[in-house]
C-alpha positions in Angstrom: 0.0 0.0 0.0 1.4 3.4 -0.9 2.2 5.8 1.9 0.3 9.0 1.7 2.1 12.2 2.7 0.4 14.7 5.0 -1.1 17.7 3.3 1.3 20.6 3.1 -0.3 23.7 4.5 0.7 27.3 4.1 0.1 30.2 6.6 -3.6 30.4 5.6 -6.3 27.9 4.7 -9.6 28.6 3.0 -11.7 25.8 4.3 -14.7 25.2 2.0 -17.4 23.7 4.2 -19.1 20.5 3.1 -22.4 22.1 4.0 -22.9 25.9 4.4 -23.7 27.0 8.0 -26.3 29.7 8.6 -26.1 31.8 11.7 -28.8 34.4 11.7 -28.9 36.1 8.3 -25.3 35.2 7.5 -24.3 32.0 5.7 -20.8 30.6 5.9 -19.8 28.5 2.9 -16.1 28.8 3.7 -13.8 29.9 6.5 -10.4 31.6 6.1 -8.2 30.2 8.8 -4.8 31.8 9.7 -2.0 30.9 12.1 -3.4 31.3 15.6 -2.3 34.2 17.8 -0.9 33.8 21.3 -4.2 34.9 22.8 -6.2 32.3 20.8 -3.6 29.6 21.8 -3.9 30.7 25.5 -7.7 30.5 25.4 -7.7 27.1 23.5 -5.3 25.7 26.2 -8.0 26.2 28.8 -10.4 23.9 27.0 -10.5 20.2 26.3 -9.4 19.1 22.9 -12.6 19.7 21.0 -13.3 23.0 22.8 -9.8 24.2 22.0 -10.3 23.5 18.4 -13.6 25.4 18.4 -11.7 28.4 20.1 -9.0 28.3 17.4 -11.6 28.2 14.5 -13.6 31.0 16.1 -10.6 33.3 16.7 -8.6 32.5 13.6 -11.5 32.4 11.2 -13.3 35.4 12.7 -16.6 33.5 13.0 -19.2 33.2 15.7 -18.7 30.3 18.2 -21.8 28.6 16.7 -20.0 28.0 13.4 -17.5 25.3 14.6 -20.3 23.7 16.7 -22.2 23.1 13.4 -19.3 22.0 11.3 -19.1 18.5 9.9 -16.5 16.1 11.3 -14.3 16.1 8.2 -14.2 19.9 8.1 -13.2 19.9 11.8 -10.5 17.4 11.1 -9.1 19.5 8.3 -9.0 22.6 10.5 -7.3 20.5 13.3 -4.7 19.3 10.8 -4.1 22.9 9.6 -3.5 24.2 13.2 -1.4 21.2 14.1 1.1 21.9 11.3 2.2 25.1 13.1 3.5 22.9 15.9 5.7 20.7 13.8 9.2 20.3 15.2 11.7 22.8 13.9 13.9 21.7 11.0 17.6 21.4 11.4 18.1 24.1 8.8 17.6 27.6 10.1 15.3 29.9 8.2 16.0 33.5 7.3 13.6 34.6 10.1 15.0 32.3 12.7 18.7 32.9 13.2 20.8 30.0 14.5 21.8 30.0 18.2 
């Protein structure tokens, strides 16, 4: 069986929802997720795993808390995978923005 490589993410993900979510008069068909801020990470750390994911989606995607609550499992998983890629171990090659010690 061929090994599948994890999806490579950039600094932003436009997550097209499997099913649009309506909150009041606003319908969300996609959510633009970005790298979480320190504040969002701090708030997410106070929650259990699923609650933390909801906090990250809400803050990063600038959507009401009801949106992640209504998202489908596969959409939630893709968002979780996106956020997880920021926590990957650092490479042994320093980047231009991260000077070597």
